[in-house]
C-alpha positions in Angstrom: 0.0 0.1 0.0 1.2 3.4 -0.8 1.6 6.3 1.6 1.4 10.2 2.0 5.1 11.6 1.1 6.4 14.1 3.1 10.3 13.2 2.7 12.1 14.2 -0.3 10.5 13.5 -3.8 6.9 11.9 -4.3 7.2 9.1 -6.3 3.9 7.6 -8.0 4.7 4.1 -7.0 5.2 5.0 -3.3 3.0 7.8 -2.6 -0.6 8.9 -3.0 -0.4 11.6 -5.8 -2.6 14.6 -7.1 -2.3 14.2 -10.9 -2.8 17.9 -11.6 -3.9 17.2 -15.1 -5.0 20.7 -16.2 -1.4 22.1 -14.8 0.5 19.5 -16.7 -1.3 20.2 -19.9 -0.4 23.8 -19.7 3.1 23.1 -18.8 3.3 20.6 -21.9 1.6 23.2 -24.2 4.3 25.6 -23.2 7.1 23.3 -23.7 6.0 22.5 -27.4 5.8 26.1 -28.1 9.6 26.4 -27.2 9.0 28.4 -24.3 11.6 29.0 -21.6 9.8 28.3 -18.3 10.6 29.4 -15.0 8.9 28.5 -11.6 10.1 30.0 -8.4 8.2 29.0 -5.2 9.1 28.1 -1.7 10.3 24.8 -0.7 8.4 21.7 -0.3 5.5 23.0 -2.4 5.5 20.5 -5.0 7.4 22.0 -8.0 10.1 19.3 -8.5 7.4 16.5 -8.3 5.5 18.5 -10.7 7.9 19.1 -13.6 9.1 15.4 -13.5 5.7 14.0 -13.8 5.0 16.8 -16.4 8.2 15.7 -18.1 7.2 12.1 -18.0 3.6 12.7 -19.6 5.3 14.8 -22.5 7.9 11.8 -23.2 5.0 9.6 -23.3 3.1 11.6 -25.7 5.8 12.2 -27.8 8.8 10.1 -27.6 10.8 12.5 -30.0 11.2 14.7 -27.1 14.7 14.4 -25.2 14.5 15.4 -21.6 17.7 16.5 -19.8 17.1 16.9 -15.9 19.6 18.8 -13.8 20.1 19.7 -10.4 22.4 22.7 -9.0 21.9 21.8 -5.4 25.6 21.2 -5.0 27.0 23.9 -7.3 26.9 26.9 -5.0 30.5 26.8 -3.9 31.9 26.0 -7.2 34.5 27.8 -9.3 33.3 28.4 -13.1 35.7 26.0 -14.2 34.4 23.1 -11.7 30.6 24.4 -12.3 30.8 23.7 -16.0 32.7 20.2 -15.2 30.1 19.1 -13.3 27.2 20.5 -15.7 28.8 18.5 -18.6 29.3 15.2 -16.4 25.7 15.5 -15.2 24.2 15.9 -18.6 26.3 12.8 -19.9 24.9 11.0 -16.8 21.3 11.9 -18.0 21.8 11.2 -21.9 23.2 7.5 -20.4 19.9 7.4 -18.2 17.4 8.2 -20.9 18.8 5.8 -23.3 18.8 3.1 -20.5 15.1 3.7 -19.8 14.2 4.0 -23.6 15.7 0.4 -24.4 18.4 1.8 -26.8 21.8 2.5 -27.1 23.1 5.9 -28.7 25.0 5.9 -31.9 28.7 5.6 -32.2 29.0 9.3 -33.3 27.3 10.3 -30.4 29.1 8.2 -28.0 32.5 9.6 -29.2 31.3 13.0 -29.4 30.5 13.0 -25.4 33.8 11.1 -24.7 36.0 13.7 -26.7 34.1 16.8 -25.5 34.0 19.2 -22.9 32.4 22.4 -21.3 34.3 25.2 -20.1 32.4 28.4 -20.3 29.1 29.5 -21.6 30.2 29.9 -25.5 31.5 26.0 -25.4 28.0 25.4 -23.6 26.4 26.8 -26.8 28.6 25.0 -29.3 27.9 21.6 -27.3 24.3 21.9 -27.3 24.0 22.6 -31.1 26.2 19.4 -31.7 24.5 17.5 -29.3 21.2 18.2 -30.9 22.0 17.2 -34.0 23.8 14.1 -33.2 20.4 13.2 -30.9 18.5 13.8 -34.1 19.9 10.9 -35.9 18.5 7.6 -37.3 21.8 5.9 -36.2 20.8 4.9 -32.6 19.7 1.3 -31.7 16.4 0.6 -30.8 15.0 4.2 -30.3 14.0 7.0 -32.7 15.8 10.0 -33.7 15.3 12.6 -30.8 13.8 16.0 -32.7 13.6 18.2 -29.4 15.9 18.5 -26.1 14.2 19.9 -23.0 16.4 21.1 -20.3 15.1 21.1 -16.7 17.3 22.8 -14.2 16.1 22.0 -10.5 17.4 24.0 -7.6 18.6 26.8 -10.0 19.6 29.2 -7.5 22.2 26.7 -6.3 24.2 28.3 -9.4 27.4 30.0 -8.7 27.3 33.8 -8.5 30.3 34.1 -11.0 28.7 32.4 -13.5 24.9 33.2 -13.4 25.0 36.2 -15.7 26.6 34.5 -18.6 25.0 31.3 -18.4 21.4 33.1 -18.6 22.7 35.4 -21.4 24.0 32.1 -23.3 20.2 30.6 -22.9 18.9 33.7 -24.0 21.0 33.7 -27.1 19.9 30.3 -27.9 16.1 31.3 -27.7 16.3 34.5 -29.8 18.6 32.8 -32.6 17.2 31.5 -35.5 20.2 29.2 -36.2 20.3 27.6 -32.8 17.7 25.3 -32.0 18.9 23.1 -29.0 17.6 23.0 -26.0 14.1 23.5 -27.7 12.7 24.5 -24.2 14.1 25.4 -20.9 12.7 24.9 -17.5 14.1 26.6 -14.7 13.0 25.8 -10.9 14.0 27.4 -7.7 13.4 29.3 -4.7 14.8 32.8 -5.5 13.7 34.4 -8.6 16.2 35.4 -11.3 15.7 39.2 -10.4 17.0 38.0 -6.8 20.2 36.2 -8.1 23.4 38.2 -8.4 24.0 39.0 -12.1 24.4 42.3 -13.7 22.0 44.8 -12.7 21.9 47.0 -15.6 20.0 44.7 -17.8 18.1 41.5 -17.3 19.9 38.7 -19.1 16.8 36.4 -19.3 13.9 38.8 -19.7 12.6 36.0 -22.0 11.3 34.0 -19.4 7.5 32.5 -19.5 6.6 32.3 -15.4 4.6 29.5 -14.7 2.5 29.4 -11.4 2.0 26.1 -9.6 -1.1 26.7 -7.2 -1.6 24.8 -3.9 -4.3 22.0 -4.0 -7.9 22.8 -4.3 -10.3 21.1 -1.9 -11.2 18.9 -5.1 -7.7 17.6 -5.4 -7.3 17.1 -1.8 -10.6 14.8 -1.9 -9.1 13.1 -5.0 -5.6 12.5 -3.1 -7.4 11.0 0.0 -10.0 9.0 -2.4 -6.9 7.0 -3.3 -6.2 6.2 0.1 -9.7 5.3 0.7 -9.6 3.1 -2.4 -6.6 1.1 -1.2 -7.2 1.1 2.6 -10.9 1.2 2.8 -10.8 4.0 5.5 -12.7 6.9 4.4 -12.2 10.9 5.5 -15.5 12.4 6.5 -16.3 15.3 4.4 -16.2 18.1 7.0 -12.5 16.7 7.5 -11.5 17.2 3.9 -13.2 20.7 4.1 -11.3 21.9 7.6 -8.1 20.4 6.6 -8.1 22.4 3.4 -9.0 25.5 5.3 -6.3 25.1 7.7 -3.6 24.2 5.0 -5.1 26.3 2.3 -3.9 23.4 0.1 -0.1 23.6 0.5 1.0 20.1 -0.1 3.4 19.4 2.5 0.8 20.3 5.2 -1.9 18.2 3.2 0.4 15.3 3.2 1.5 15.7 6.9 -1.9 15.9 8.0 -3.3 12.9 6.2 0.0 10.9 7.4 -0.5 11.9 11.1 -4.5 10.8 10.6 -3.7 7.6 8.7 -0.4 6.2 10.3 0.4 8.2 13.6 -3.0 8.4 15.6 -3.6 4.4 15.8 -7.2 4.8 14.3 -8.6 1.2 13.0 -8.9 1.2 9.2 -12.4 0.0 9.9 -13.2 3.5 11.3 -14.2 6.8 9.3 -11.7 9.7 10.1 -13.9 12.2 12.1 -13.7 15.9 13.3 -12.5 14.5 16.8 -9.6 12.7 14.7 -8.8 15.8 13.0 -8.5 17.8 16.0 -6.0 15.5 17.4 -4.1 15.7 14.3 -4.4 19.4 14.4 -2.8 19.7 17.7 0.0 17.4 16.9 0.9 19.5 14.1 0.8 22.6 16.1 3.1 21.4 18.6 5.4 19.4 16.3 8.7 20.3 14.6 8.9 19.2 10.8 11.0 20.4 8.2 8.3 22.5 6.7 7.5 24.2 10.0 11.4 24.6 11.0 12.0 26.2 7.6 9.3 28.6 8.6 10.4 29.6 12.1 13.7 30.0 10.7 12.7 32.1 7.9 10.3 34.5 10.0 13.1 35.1 12.7 15.7 36.0 10.0 14.9 39.8 10.6 13.6 41.2 13.7 11.5 43.5 11.5 9.2 40.6 10.1 7.6 40.5 13.4 6.0 44.0 12.9 4.9 43.2 9.3 3.4 39.8 10.3 1.6 41.2 13.3 0.2 44.2 11.4 -1.1 41.8 8.6 -2.9 39.7 11.3 -4.2 42.1 13.6 -5.6 45.1 11.4 -8.9 44.3 9.3 -8.1 47.6 7.3 -4.8 45.5 6.1 -1.2 46.2 4.7 -1.0 46.8 1.1 1.4 44.8 -0.7 4.3 46.4 -1.9 6.2 44.8 -4.7 9.4 47.3 -4.3 9.5 46.4 -0.5 12.4 44.1 0.0 11.2 42.9 3.4 7.7 41.7 1.9 9.6 40.0 -1.2 11.8 38.2 1.1 8.4 36.8 2.9 7.2 36.1 -0.2 10.2 34.1 -1.4 10.0 32.2 1.9 6.5 31.3 1.3 5.0 33.4 4.4 2.8 36.0 3.0 1.3 36.6 -0.5 -0.5 39.4 -2.4 -4.4 38.4 -2.2 -6.9 39.5 -5.0 -7.3 42.8 -3.2 -3.7 43.8 -3.6 -3.4 43.4 0.3 -0.9 41.2 2.3 -1.8 37.8 4.0 -0.4 35.1 5.5 -0.8 32.3 3.1 -2.4 29.6 5.6 -3.8 29.3 9.1 -1.0 26.5 10.0 1.4 29.2 9.5 -0.5 31.9 10.8 -1.0 29.8 14.0 2.8 28.8 14.5 3.7 32.4 13.8 1.7 33.3 16.7 3.2 30.7 18.7 6.7 31.7 17.8 6.4 35.3 18.7 4.4 34.5 21.6 6.7 34.7 24.6 7.2 31.3 26.5 6.5 33.1 29.5 4.9 36.4 29.8 5.3 37.1 33.6 1.8 37.4 34.3 0.7 33.6 34.3 0.4 33.6 38.1 -2.1 36.7 37.9 -4.4 35.2 35.8 -6.9 34.8 38.9 -7.8 37.0 41.7 -5.0 36.4 44.5 -6.4 34.0 47.3 -9.3 33.2 45.2 -8.5 29.6 44.7 -10.0 29.7 40.9 -8.3 27.7 38.2 -8.9 27.0 34.6 -10.7 23.9 35.2 -13.5 25.7 37.2 -14.7 27.2 33.9 -15.6 23.3 32.8 -19.1 22.6 33.8 -19.8 18.9 35.4 -21.9 18.1 32.0 -18.7 18.8 30.0 -19.6 22.3 28.7 -17.2 25.5 28.5 -18.2 28.3 30.6 -16.7 31.1 28.3 -18.4 34.1 29.6 -17.1 33.9 33.0 -13.6 32.7 31.4 -13.5 35.8 29.1 -14.7 38.2 32.1 -11.9 37.1 34.3 -9.6 37.7 31.2 -11.1 41.3 31.2 -10.4 41.7 34.9 -6.8 40.0 34.6 -5.9 42.9 32.0 -7.1 45.4 34.3 -5.4 43.8 37.1 -2.1 43.6 35.6 -2.3 47.3 34.5 1.0 48.7 33.2 2.8 45.3 33.8 1.5 44.5 30.2 4.1 46.8 28.9 6.9 44.6 30.9 6.0 41.2 28.8 9.0 40.4 27.0 9.9 40.7 23.3 6.2 41.6 22.5 5.5 44.9 20.7 3.1 46.9 22.8 0.8 47.3 19.8 0.1 43.6 20.0 0.9 42.7 23.6 -3.2 42.1 24.3 -3.6 39.5 21.5 -0.5 37.6 22.8 -1.9 37.7 26.2 -5.2 36.5 25.0 -3.9 33.7 22.9 -1.8 32.7 25.9 -4.5 32.7 28.2 -6.9 30.7 26.1 -4.0 28.1 24.8 -3.4 27.5 28.8 -7.2 26.9 29.0 -7.8 24.5 26.1 -4.8 22.4 27.6 -6.3 22.3 31.1 -9.8 21.2 29.9 -8.8 19.1 27.1 -10.6 21.2 24.3 -8.9 21.8 20.8 -8.4 25.5 19.6 -8.2 26.4 15.9 -7.2 29.7 14.2 -9.8 30.4 11.6 -9.1 33.8 9.7 -11.8 34.3 7.2 -9.6 37.1 5.1 -6.3 36.2 5.6 -5.5 39.5 7.5 -7.2 41.6 9.9 -9.4 39.4 12.1 -8.1 36.5 14.2 -10.9 34.3 14.9 -10.4 31.4 17.3 -12.5 28.5 17.3 -12.7 26.1 20.2 -13.8 22.7 20.1 -15.1 20.7 22.9 -17.7 17.9 23.0 -18.4 18.4 19.6 -19.4 22.0 20.5 -18.2 25.0 18.7 -17.1 28.2 20.3 -15.8 31.3 18.3 -13.7 34.2 19.6 -13.0 37.0 17.2 -10.3 39.3 18.3 -8.8 42.6 16.8 -7.3 45.9 17.6 -9.7 49.0 17.9 -9.8 50.6 14.6 -13.1 52.9 15.2 -16.5 52.3 15.7 -17.6 51.3 12.0 -14.9 48.5 12.0 -16.2 47.6 15.4 -19.9 47.2 14.6 -18.9 45.5 11.1 -16.8 43.0 13.1 -20.0 41.9 14.9 -21.9 41.2 11.6 -18.9 39.2 10.5 -18.8 37.3 13.3 -22.4 36.5 13.5 -22.3 35.3 9.6 -19.4 33.3 10.7 -21.2 31.5 13.6 -24.0 30.3 11.1 -21.6 29.2 9.0 -19.8 27.1 11.6 -23.0 26.6 13.5 -21.2 27.5 16.6 -23.2 27.6 20.1 -21.5 30.8 21.2 -19.7 34.0 19.9 -17.3 36.3 21.5 -15.8 39.6 20.1 -12.7 41.0 22.0 -11.3 44.4 20.6 -8.4 45.9 22.5 -8.1 49.4 22.5 -4.6 51.2 22.6 -6.0 54.8 22.4 -5.0 57.2 25.2 -8.5 57.6 26.5 -9.9 54.1 25.9 -13.6 53.1 26.5 -14.1 50.1 28.2 -17.2 48.2 27.3 -18.7 45.0 27.8 -22.2 43.9 26.2 -24.2 41.3 25.1 -26.7 41.6 22.4 -28.3 39.9 19.4 -26.8 40.6 15.9 -28.8 38.9 12.9 -30.2 36.4 15.4 -27.0 35.2 17.0 -26.1 35.9 20.6 -22.8 38.0 20.8 -21.0 39.1 23.9 -18.6 41.9 22.9 -15.5 43.1 25.1 -13.6 46.3 24.6 -10.8 45.9 26.5 -8.3 49.0 27.4 -4.4 48.1 27.0 -2.2 50.5 29.1 -0.2 52.7 27.0 2.5 53.8 29.4 4.2 53.3 32.6 2.9 55.7 35.4 6.0 57.9 36.2 5.7 57.5 39.9 6.2 53.6 39.3 8.7 54.0 36.5 10.9 56.5 38.7 
């Protein structure tokens, strides 16, 4: 039986695989048209698997195409001489591999050519491809037809040494624009950094002939297709609401989809005779939010590369008015390269999926805020378990009333929470408070963001009952009132039993509010919580 792949390349014979029929057809059409196609996307988004599958489909459809697949991952520190020597050796190995897979033997002329040729620079590379193409397009091969068109695919292209990148790209550009040079017929370049981010001569782009190819995340239908393959082999089904929730939390990011499924089907010990339910999903979700895997490790490393990233990410997450995406902003572009943010259809920044947003909040949340022992009034004897009734219901209203009182009791001490910008300290403290609560009572907490920015909706799940807490920063009465309507609509969508609306007010003269009202048929309890802006001078002195 196959498995869900999260380690290295996904292989059809070993792993469940989204076929991406439409995307492969699009790619093949571009190759046939002789395009030079580039795909730059974050790691673990399935781009290498996709291009290999697409080349396999192309050569199955038309065996006269000759694919050469290279990888520049090991090239980064090579001198130009070593780079071109390795480049040549990799091409020779690929040529041998293709003939073996096709069950053929190269002509004597091709064999002699490869034995007596070297590539030493960009110009000799031009001559090499022209001669190679002519020799491949020959009827002298044993067991295979003549190969009419060479397709060159370079993976991990951003591993190319800086000393050669400009001349290398100019040579490919010359081949593309020349009427005499026909080999390679098409080129595919795959990497993390775009060509604009590589260190070439900034005066002119050496590769302005590129055809950018965008590989989208999985749609919900593709996730369902992927899981159906597992069901067909194992007999174990995924409930439809699990597929819906999983796609919503991951936004179809390929690694996260497969990792979620891996936890559900392999690590939770659920009998194959049982359908995977939302209760199982909650367990897998909790594990994914706590574990370290390669994808999350990359996320953690990347968002900590620059101290300024926290401000951008928290602004995106905290203000409904949003942060406009600026394609000329270096910090934003760096976060895009790392696969952390993207520009949405409205031209605003958004964090790319809910799992990442949840983990980002955890990354920036202090491990200890210094106020944990003051969550409850001194000598009250209260604890989080007191907000769980004997019948297993969460008493959210008194829980949040206490949070409101806690912020008031803490006063200026909220400003002393370590490594936390004052602007976001309220949300950090609420997240820490609720995270502690759900651990004590055995509930699950999901981050639910409808727009990808501005509104942090926390969905608490306990005994199959849903409680929604929406939190934001005060941006004016209009946003405050519209937020209630948005929460009411979301409550209806999720069939939640209760909704709570918490707005942190950072103005100099804030107005505390606590009110319960019916909004579009839903009961919503709202809190406007003042957050201290400065430490009193009598204390600070």
